[in-house]
N, CA, C and O atoms as CSV, one atom per row, in Angstrom:
chain,resi,resn,atom,element,x,y,z
A,1,UNK,N,N,1.144,-1.055,-0.067
A,1,UNK,CA,C,-0.042,0.256,-0.198
A,1,UNK,C,C,1.141,1.183,-0.201
A,1,UNK,O,O,1.088,2.129,-0.988
A,2,UNK,N,N,2.377,1.028,0.691
A,2,UNK,CA,C,2.987,2.332,0.554
A,2,UNK,C,C,3.475,2.500,-0.664
A,2,UNK,O,O,3.538,3.680,-1.012
A,3,UNK,N,N,3.797,1.808,-1.335
A,3,UNK,CA,C,4.122,1.851,-2.294
A,3,UNK,C,C,3.311,2.541,-3.736
A,3,UNK,O,O,3.902,3.234,-4.564
A,4,UNK,N,N,2.073,2.231,-3.793
A,4,UNK,CA,C,1.431,2.452,-4.571
A,4,UNK,C,C,0.900,3.982,-4.279
A,4,UNK,O,O,0.696,4.923,-5.046
A,5,UNK,N,N,0.749,3.829,-2.727
A,5,UNK,CA,C,0.625,5.444,-2.375
A,5,UNK,C,C,1.723,6.362,-2.575
A,5,UNK,O,O,1.449,7.562,-2.543
A,6,UNK,N,N,2.691,6.074,-2.737
A,6,UNK,CA,C,3.591,6.692,-3.100
A,6,UNK,C,C,4.286,7.531,-4.973
A,6,UNK,O,O,5.028,8.429,-5.374
A,7,UNK,N,N,3.389,6.445,-5.503
A,7,UNK,CA,C,3.042,5.888,-6.532
A,7,UNK,C,C,2.110,7.089,-6.976
A,7,UNK,O,O,2.255,8.236,-7.397
A,8,UNK,N,N,1.588,6.651,-6.818
A,8,UNK,CA,C,-0.265,7.558,-7.588
A,8,UNK,C,C,0.332,9.362,-6.949
A,8,UNK,O,O,0.307,10.222,-7.829
A,9,UNK,N,N,0.921,9.932,-5.212
A,9,UNK,CA,C,0.919,10.878,-4.946
A,9,UNK,C,C,2.346,11.755,-5.905
A,9,UNK,O,O,2.445,12.982,-5.876
A,10,UNK,N,N,3.270,10.920,-6.640
A,10,UNK,CA,C,4.385,11.139,-7.518
A,10,UNK,C,C,3.636,12.098,-9.021
A,10,UNK,O,O,3.691,13.122,-9.702
A,11,UNK,N,N,2.947,10.749,-8.792
A,11,UNK,CA,C,1.770,11.321,-10.674
A,11,UNK,C,C,1.083,12.628,-10.603
A,11,UNK,O,O,0.852,13.428,-11.510
A,12,UNK,N,N,0.736,12.696,-9.041
A,12,UNK,CA,C,-0.022,14.022,-9.084
A,12,UNK,C,C,0.657,15.088,-8.741
A,12,UNK,O,O,0.045,16.128,-8.496
A,13,UNK,N,N,2.305,15.019,-8.644
A,13,UNK,CA,C,2.864,16.068,-8.303
A,13,UNK,C,C,4.141,16.507,-10.257
A,13,UNK,O,O,5.065,17.206,-10.674
A,14,UNK,N,N,3.156,15.436,-10.668
A,14,UNK,CA,C,4.036,15.117,-12.201
A,14,UNK,C,C,2.598,16.215,-12.959
A,14,UNK,O,O,2.396,17.351,-13.386
A,15,UNK,N,N,2.071,15.222,-12.781
A,15,UNK,CA,C,0.346,16.432,-13.620
A,15,UNK,C,C,0.713,17.654,-13.056
A,15,UNK,O,O,1.056,18.372,-13.994
A,16,UNK,N,N,0.824,18.309,-11.903
A,16,UNK,CA,C,0.516,19.494,-11.545
A,16,UNK,C,C,1.702,19.867,-11.840
A,16,UNK,O,O,1.592,21.077,-11.638
A,17,UNK,N,N,2.723,19.711,-12.160
A,17,UNK,CA,C,4.387,20.328,-12.297
A,17,UNK,C,C,4.309,20.476,-13.797
A,17,UNK,O,O,4.783,21.479,-14.332
A,18,UNK,N,N,3.475,19.097,-14.807
A,18,UNK,CA,C,3.507,19.676,-16.202
A,18,UNK,C,C,1.765,21.178,-16.124
A,18,UNK,O,O,1.439,22.006,-16.975
A,19,UNK,N,N,1.439,21.020,-15.414
A,19,UNK,CA,C,0.124,22.183,-15.781
A,19,UNK,C,C,1.246,23.568,-15.500
A,19,UNK,O,O,1.451,24.424,-16.361
A,20,UNK,N,N,1.928,23.569,-14.053
A,20,UNK,CA,C,2.805,24.640,-13.983
A,20,UNK,C,C,3.620,25.339,-14.615
A,20,UNK,O,O,3.867,26.528,-14.416
A,21,UNK,N,N,4.464,24.052,-16.073
A,21,UNK,CA,C,4.695,24.294,-16.933
A,21,UNK,C,C,4.944,24.874,-18.422
A,21,UNK,O,O,5.745,24.997,-19.348
A,22,UNK,N,N,3.168,25.233,-17.767
A,22,UNK,CA,C,2.907,25.919,-19.436
A,22,UNK,C,C,2.506,26.940,-18.967
A,22,UNK,O,O,1.732,27.440,-19.784
A,23,UNK,N,N,2.585,27.464,-18.214
A,23,UNK,CA,C,3.241,28.815,-18.028
A,23,UNK,C,C,3.744,30.010,-19.005
A,23,UNK,O,O,3.235,30.942,-19.627
A,24,UNK,N,N,5.602,29.213,-18.694
A,24,UNK,CA,C,6.585,29.548,-19.509
A,24,UNK,C,C,6.414,30.487,-18.809
A,24,UNK,O,O,5.527,31.326,-18.652
A,25,UNK,N,N,8.237,30.066,-18.009
A,25,UNK,CA,C,8.793,31.028,-18.032
A,25,UNK,C,C,7.822,31.903,-16.806
A,25,UNK,O,O,8.468,32.252,-15.819
A,26,UNK,N,N,7.120,32.074,-16.814
A,26,UNK,CA,C,6.208,32.538,-15.044
A,26,UNK,C,C,6.021,31.795,-13.662
A,26,UNK,O,O,5.890,30.605,-13.373
A,27,UNK,N,N,6.069,33.285,-12.714
A,27,UNK,CA,C,5.876,32.163,-11.980
A,27,UNK,C,C,5.161,31.020,-11.623
A,27,UNK,O,O,4.170,30.621,-12.234
A,28,UNK,N,N,5.806,30.319,-10.329
A,28,UNK,CA,C,4.440,29.280,-10.610
A,28,UNK,C,C,3.390,29.567,-9.124
A,28,UNK,O,O,4.003,29.843,-8.093
A,29,UNK,N,N,2.466,29.523,-9.084
A,29,UNK,CA,C,1.237,30.066,-7.869
A,29,UNK,C,C,0.380,28.730,-7.579
A,29,UNK,O,O,0.454,27.569,-7.979
A,30,UNK,N,N,-0.189,29.203,-6.985
A,30,UNK,CA,C,-0.326,27.297,-6.255
A,30,UNK,C,C,-2.121,27.817,-6.851
A,30,UNK,O,O,-2.646,28.925,-6.746
A,31,UNK,N,N,-2.725,26.461,-7.498
A,31,UNK,CA,C,-3.640,26.587,-7.706
A,31,UNK,C,C,-4.694,26.544,-6.600
A,31,UNK,O,O,-4.561,25.855,-5.589
A,32,UNK,N,N,-6.397,27.800,-7.011
A,32,UNK,CA,C,-7.007,27.921,-6.812
A,32,UNK,C,C,-7.680,26.985,-6.291
A,32,UNK,O,O,-7.677,27.022,-5.060
A,33,UNK,N,N,-8.291,26.110,-6.780
A,33,UNK,CA,C,-8.923,25.503,-6.232
A,33,UNK,C,C,-8.241,23.925,-6.395
A,33,UNK,O,O,-7.081,23.693,-6.733
A,34,UNK,N,N,-9.614,22.613,-5.955
A,34,UNK,CA,C,-8.411,21.020,-6.561
A,34,UNK,C,C,-9.243,20.883,-7.813
A,34,UNK,O,O,-10.127,21.284,-8.571
A,35,UNK,N,N,-8.206,19.928,-7.433
A,35,UNK,CA,C,-8.379,18.695,-9.490
A,35,UNK,C,C,-8.261,18.293,-8.739
A,35,UNK,O,O,-7.646,18.558,-7.706
A,36,UNK,N,N,-9.578,16.530,-9.497
A,36,UNK,CA,C,-8.963,15.668,-9.474
A,36,UNK,C,C,-8.726,14.185,-10.083
A,36,UNK,O,O,-9.486,14.052,-11.042
A,37,UNK,N,N,-8.297,13.548,-9.968
A,37,UNK,CA,C,-7.603,12.636,-10.958
A,37,UNK,C,C,-7.662,11.099,-11.224
A,37,UNK,O,O,-6.549,10.576,-11.272
A,38,UNK,N,N,-8.792,10.215,-11.417
A,38,UNK,CA,C,-8.599,9.190,-11.263
A,38,UNK,C,C,-7.458,8.305,-11.776
A,38,UNK,O,O,-7.299,8.385,-12.994
A,39,UNK,N,N,-6.311,7.167,-10.880
A,39,UNK,CA,C,-4.921,6.651,-11.073
A,39,UNK,C,C,-5.605,5.136,-11.214
A,39,UNK,O,O,-6.558,4.731,-10.550
A,40,UNK,N,N,-4.979,4.499,-12.106
A,40,UNK,CA,C,-5.012,3.105,-12.411
A,40,UNK,C,C,-4.350,2.050,-11.829
A,40,UNK,O,O,-3.838,1.538,-12.825
A,41,UNK,N,N,-3.989,1.333,-10.831
A,41,UNK,CA,C,-1.838,0.747,-10.914
A,41,UNK,C,C,-3.418,-0.714,-11.522
A,41,UNK,O,O,-4.548,-1.098,-11.220
A,42,UNK,N,N,-2.483,-0.900,-12.335
A,42,UNK,CA,C,-2.753,-1.947,-13.083
A,42,UNK,C,C,-2.348,-3.790,-11.778
A,42,UNK,O,O,-2.944,-4.833,-11.508
A,43,UNK,N,N,-1.388,-3.308,-11.513
A,43,UNK,CA,C,-0.180,-4.494,-10.841
A,43,UNK,C,C,-0.623,-4.248,-9.627
A,43,UNK,O,O,-0.011,-4.646,-8.636
A,44,UNK,N,N,-1.651,-3.616,-9.561
A,44,UNK,CA,C,-2.138,-3.580,-7.437
A,44,UNK,C,C,-3.656,-3.489,-8.044
A,44,UNK,O,O,-4.535,-3.386,-7.188
A,45,UNK,N,N,-3.961,-3.506,-9.035
A,45,UNK,CA,C,-6.013,-4.426,-8.496
A,45,UNK,C,C,-6.172,-2.513,-7.971
A,45,UNK,O,O,-5.743,-2.254,-6.847
A,46,UNK,N,N,-6.494,-1.877,-8.423
A,46,UNK,CA,C,-6.566,-0.205,-7.417
A,46,UNK,C,C,-6.937,1.023,-8.615
A,46,UNK,O,O,-6.349,1.267,-9.668
A,47,UNK,N,N,-7.720,1.445,-8.221
A,47,UNK,CA,C,-7.797,2.111,-8.487
A,47,UNK,C,C,-8.146,3.772,-7.534
A,47,UNK,O,O,-9.100,4.071,-6.816
A,48,UNK,N,N,-7.164,4.406,-7.856
A,48,UNK,CA,C,-7.640,5.623,-6.382
A,48,UNK,C,C,-7.548,7.543,-6.837
A,48,UNK,O,O,-6.816,8.184,-7.590
A,49,UNK,N,N,-8.570,7.870,-6.026
A,49,UNK,CA,C,-8.378,9.154,-7.093
A,49,UNK,C,C,-7.887,10.587,-6.210
A,49,UNK,O,O,-8.258,10.618,-5.037
A,50,UNK,N,N,-7.541,11.090,-6.428
A,50,UNK,CA,C,-5.990,11.675,-6.170
A,50,UNK,C,C,-6.577,13.010,-6.064
A,50,UNK,O,O,-6.878,13.390,-7.195
A,51,UNK,N,N,-6.850,13.837,-5.211
A,51,UNK,CA,C,-6.578,15.647,-5.099
A,51,UNK,C,C,-5.867,15.950,-4.580
A,51,UNK,O,O,-5.430,15.640,-3.472
A,52,UNK,N,N,-5.414,17.141,-5.831
A,52,UNK,CA,C,-4.575,17.843,-5.313
A,52,UNK,C,C,-4.871,19.353,-5.839
A,52,UNK,O,O,-5.253,19.607,-6.981
A,53,UNK,N,N,-4.527,20.741,-4.368
A,53,UNK,CA,C,-4.671,21.823,-5.367
A,53,UNK,C,C,-3.785,22.393,-4.800
A,53,UNK,O,O,-2.595,22.084,-4.862
A,54,UNK,N,N,-4.601,23.934,-3.738
A,54,UNK,CA,C,-4.033,24.918,-2.522
A,54,UNK,C,C,-2.864,23.784,-1.729
A,54,UNK,O,O,-1.635,23.858,-1.745
A,55,UNK,N,N,-3.612,22.902,-1.160
A,55,UNK,CA,C,-3.099,22.301,0.022
A,55,UNK,C,C,-2.139,20.697,-0.599
A,55,UNK,O,O,-2.100,19.671,0.079
A,56,UNK,N,N,-1.760,20.776,-1.367
A,56,UNK,CA,C,-0.919,20.379,-1.861
A,56,UNK,C,C,-1.774,18.730,-2.323
A,56,UNK,O,O,-2.968,18.881,-2.584
A,57,UNK,N,N,-1.163,17.046,-2.442
A,57,UNK,CA,C,-1.432,16.655,-3.037
A,57,UNK,C,C,-1.805,15.738,-2.300
A,57,UNK,O,O,-1.018,15.831,-1.357
A,58,UNK,N,N,-2.730,14.594,-2.004
A,58,UNK,CA,C,-3.397,13.866,-1.711
A,58,UNK,C,C,-4.835,12.804,-2.120
A,58,UNK,O,O,-5.865,13.015,-2.760
A,59,UNK,N,N,-4.275,11.579,-1.378
A,59,UNK,CA,C,-5.004,10.690,-2.325
A,59,UNK,C,C,-6.651,10.165,-1.472
A,59,UNK,O,O,-6.631,9.683,-0.339
A,60,UNK,N,N,-7.548,10.308,-2.010
A,60,UNK,CA,C,-8.948,11.137,-1.333
A,60,UNK,C,C,-10.033,9.994,-1.551
A,60,UNK,O,O,-11.192,10.049,-1.141
A,61,UNK,N,N,-9.457,8.945,-2.271
A,61,UNK,CA,C,-9.833,7.757,-2.141
A,61,UNK,C,C,-9.646,6.685,-2.818
A,61,UNK,O,O,-9.821,6.663,-4.037
A,62,UNK,N,N,-9.150,5.333,-1.923
A,62,UNK,CA,C,-8.462,4.472,-3.720
A,62,UNK,C,C,-9.351,3.110,-3.147
A,62,UNK,O,O,-9.620,3.000,-1.950
A,63,UNK,N,N,-9.744,2.150,-4.110
A,63,UNK,CA,C,-10.884,0.399,-4.375
A,63,UNK,C,C,-10.211,-0.354,-4.212
A,63,UNK,O,O,-9.497,-0.300,-3.210
A,64,UNK,N,N,-10.155,-0.961,-4.728
A,64,UNK,CA,C,-9.591,-2.382,-4.873
A,64,UNK,C,C,-10.336,-3.167,-5.726
A,64,UNK,O,O,-11.464,-3.657,-5.767
A,65,UNK,N,N,-9.132,-3.118,-6.527
A,65,UNK,CA,C,-10.475,-4.594,-7.549
A,65,UNK,C,C,-10.220,-5.898,-7.635
A,65,UNK,O,O,-9.378,-6.567,-7.036
A,66,UNK,N,N,-11.199,-6.279,-8.611
A,66,UNK,CA,C,-10.915,-7.901,-8.907
A,66,UNK,C,C,-11.394,-9.150,-8.459
A,66,UNK,O,O,-11.385,-9.588,-7.308
A,67,UNK,N,N,-11.887,-9.767,-9.677
A,67,UNK,CA,C,-12.738,-10.885,-9.048
A,67,UNK,C,C,-11.823,-11.875,-8.150
A,67,UNK,O,O,-12.228,-12.430,-7.129
A,68,UNK,N,N,-10.245,-12.032,-8.815
A,68,UNK,CA,C,-9.627,-13.247,-8.773
A,68,UNK,C,C,-8.716,-12.906,-7.579
A,68,UNK,O,O,-8.542,-11.708,-7.798
A,69,UNK,N,N,-8.073,-13.158,-6.542
A,69,UNK,CA,C,-7.102,-13.128,-5.449
A,69,UNK,C,C,-6.189,-13.370,-6.187
A,69,UNK,O,O,-5.532,-12.363,-6.452
A,70,UNK,N,N,-5.742,-14.554,-6.789
A,70,UNK,CA,C,-4.899,-14.876,-7.253
A,70,UNK,C,C,-3.521,-14.247,-7.752
A,70,UNK,O,O,-2.377,-14.296,-7.302
A,71,UNK,N,N,-4.162,-13.566,-8.995
A,71,UNK,CA,C,-4.688,-13.162,-10.546
A,71,UNK,C,C,-4.677,-11.424,-10.627
A,71,UNK,O,O,-5.286,-10.690,-9.848
A,72,UNK,N,N,-3.981,-11.065,-11.563
A,72,UNK,CA,C,-4.498,-9.957,-12.028
A,72,UNK,C,C,-5.048,-9.321,-12.510
A,72,UNK,O,O,-4.414,-9.137,-13.549
A,73,UNK,N,N,-6.138,-8.584,-12.556
A,73,UNK,CA,C,-7.267,-8.147,-13.549
A,73,UNK,C,C,-7.370,-6.978,-13.511
A,73,UNK,O,O,-8.385,-6.375,-13.859
A,74,UNK,N,N,-6.162,-6.368,-13.010
A,74,UNK,CA,C,-5.346,-5.177,-14.574
A,74,UNK,C,C,-6.207,-3.948,-14.498
A,74,UNK,O,O,-5.765,-3.218,-15.386
A,75,UNK,N,N,-7.674,-3.053,-13.622
A,75,UNK,CA,C,-7.906,-2.015,-14.681
A,75,UNK,C,C,-6.950,-1.069,-15.261
A,75,UNK,O,O,-5.980,-0.407,-14.890
A,76,UNK,N,N,-7.452,-1.227,-16.051
A,76,UNK,CA,C,-7.140,-0.615,-18.474
A,76,UNK,C,C,-7.291,0.837,-18.365
A,76,UNK,O,O,-6.453,1.682,-18.049
A,77,UNK,N,N,-8.620,0.975,-18.713
A,77,UNK,CA,C,-9.198,2.483,-18.871
A,77,UNK,C,C,-10.601,2.353,-17.430
A,77,UNK,O,O,-11.062,1.620,-16.555
A,78,UNK,N,N,-10.757,4.169,-18.333
A,78,UNK,CA,C,-11.315,4.574,-17.244
A,78,UNK,C,C,-12.276,5.858,-17.826
A,78,UNK,O,O,-11.681,6.788,-18.370
A,79,UNK,N,N,-13.583,5.903,-17.726
A,79,UNK,CA,C,-14.470,6.775,-18.387
A,79,UNK,C,C,-15.656,7.327,-17.162
A,79,UNK,O,O,-16.310,6.333,-16.847
A,80,UNK,N,N,-15.906,7.960,-16.762
A,80,UNK,CA,C,-16.884,8.917,-15.869
A,80,UNK,C,C,-17.837,9.434,-16.272
A,80,UNK,O,O,-17.929,10.606,-16.639
A,81,UNK,N,N,-18.574,8.713,-16.255
A,81,UNK,CA,C,-20.295,9.311,-16.783
A,81,UNK,C,C,-20.488,10.677,-17.314
A,81,UNK,O,O,-19.754,11.574,-16.901
A,82,UNK,N,N,-21.779,11.017,-18.547
A,82,UNK,CA,C,-21.630,13.328,-18.389
A,82,UNK,C,C,-21.831,13.466,-17.067
A,82,UNK,O,O,-21.211,14.280,-16.383
A,83,UNK,N,N,-22.928,12.486,-16.516
A,83,UNK,CA,C,-23.605,13.642,-14.951
A,83,UNK,C,C,-22.736,13.254,-13.768
A,83,UNK,O,O,-23.108,13.509,-12.623
A,84,UNK,N,N,-21.612,12.658,-14.015
A,84,UNK,CA,C,-20.568,12.487,-13.166
A,84,UNK,C,C,-20.932,11.599,-12.089
A,84,UNK,O,O,-20.232,11.620,-11.077
A,85,UNK,N,N,-21.906,10.836,-12.153
A,85,UNK,CA,C,-23.039,10.061,-10.932
A,85,UNK,C,C,-21.575,9.319,-11.023
A,85,UNK,O,O,-20.675,9.769,-10.313
A,86,UNK,N,N,-21.279,8.050,-11.989
A,86,UNK,CA,C,-20.180,6.788,-12.273
A,86,UNK,C,C,-19.554,6.847,-12.960
A,86,UNK,O,O,-19.606,7.255,-14.121
A,87,UNK,N,N,-18.272,6.138,-11.918
A,87,UNK,CA,C,-17.720,5.879,-13.345
A,87,UNK,C,C,-17.324,4.814,-13.871
A,87,UNK,O,O,-17.089,4.246,-12.805
A,88,UNK,N,N,-16.915,3.689,-15.018
A,88,UNK,CA,C,-16.563,2.998,-15.586
A,88,UNK,C,C,-15.322,2.047,-15.218
A,88,UNK,O,O,-15.618,2.041,-14.024
A,89,UNK,N,N,-14.609,1.544,-15.247
A,89,UNK,CA,C,-13.340,0.139,-15.248
A,89,UNK,C,C,-13.042,-0.869,-17.039
A,89,UNK,O,O,-13.803,-1.410,-17.841
A,90,UNK,N,N,-12.272,-0.767,-16.996
A,90,UNK,CA,C,-12.596,-2.178,-18.154
A,90,UNK,C,C,-11.285,-2.375,-17.368
A,90,UNK,O,O,-10.343,-1.612,-17.155
A,91,UNK,N,N,-11.504,-3.499,-17.050
A,91,UNK,CA,C,-10.806,-5.004,-16.234
A,91,UNK,C,C,-9.862,-5.427,-17.339
A,91,UNK,O,O,-10.525,-4.982,-18.276
A,92,UNK,N,N,-8.594,-6.065,-18.021
A,92,UNK,CA,C,-8.152,-6.233,-19.125
A,92,UNK,C,C,-7.732,-7.877,-18.927
A,92,UNK,O,O,-7.102,-8.617,-19.682
A,93,UNK,N,N,-8.193,-8.071,-17.925
A,93,UNK,CA,C,-7.926,-9.862,-17.302
A,93,UNK,C,C,-9.872,-10.585,-16.554
A,93,UNK,O,O,-10.939,-10.470,-15.952
A,94,UNK,N,N,-8.738,-11.387,-17.451
A,94,UNK,CA,C,-10.057,-12.576,-15.613
A,94,UNK,C,C,-10.509,-13.961,-17.012
A,94,UNK,O,O,-9.916,-14.060,-18.086
A,95,UNK,N,N,-11.651,-14.832,-16.557
A,95,UNK,CA,C,-11.466,-16.170,-17.405
A,95,UNK,C,C,-13.430,-15.267,-17.954
A,95,UNK,O,O,-14.136,-14.386,-17.463
A,96,UNK,N,N,-13.546,-16.423,-19.482
A,96,UNK,CA,C,-12.418,-16.126,-20.059
A,96,UNK,C,C,-11.207,-14.917,-20.750
A,96,UNK,O,O,-10.074,-15.141,-21.174
A,97,UNK,N,N,-11.994,-13.558,-20.655
A,97,UNK,CA,C,-11.857,-12.320,-21.089
A,97,UNK,C,C,-12.097,-11.089,-19.848
A,97,UNK,O,O,-12.297,-11.121,-18.634
A,98,UNK,N,N,-11.932,-9.835,-21.053
A,98,UNK,CA,C,-11.836,-8.536,-19.690
A,98,UNK,C,C,-12.694,-8.612,-19.224
A,98,UNK,O,O,-12.942,-9.812,-19.341
A,99,UNK,N,N,-13.887,-7.956,-18.413
A,99,UNK,CA,C,-14.665,-7.395,-17.733
A,99,UNK,C,C,-14.976,-5.931,-17.789
A,99,UNK,O,O,-13.932,-5.293,-17.927
A,100,UNK,N,N,-16.196,-5.063,-17.724
A,100,UNK,CA,C,-15.932,-3.597,-17.456
A,100,UNK,C,C,-17.356,-3.838,-15.854
A,100,UNK,O,O,-18.229,-4.683,-15.655
A,101,UNK,N,N,-16.913,-2.658,-15.110
A,101,UNK,CA,C,-17.155,-2.241,-13.550
A,101,UNK,C,C,-17.969,-1.207,-13.766
A,101,UNK,O,O,-17.412,-0.319,-14.411
A,102,UNK,N,N,-19.138,-0.970,-13.458
A,102,UNK,CA,C,-19.399,0.265,-13.292
A,102,UNK,C,C,-19.681,1.063,-11.948
A,102,UNK,O,O,-19.918,2.271,-11.985
């Protein structure tokens, strides 16, 4: 869990620095609001919602995916519904094929 959390926070920092680099030479300013990013970890079978903004980055919540505890199910893709009430995750492994979770 610690390695997963560290990887998620590093990704959030990378995204934040990429967004601030688009200012090209302007002094860095803290974001004025929170941004949310879903991060999928295929090898850990986890989905995390990372919140970053004026107070830094943190994992807002995360959950375990998968049907088979002895096999990697591997979340591959994610899409959020237009009304932002649901998200759908494709799992790339499974018996006999992958699946989509709501």
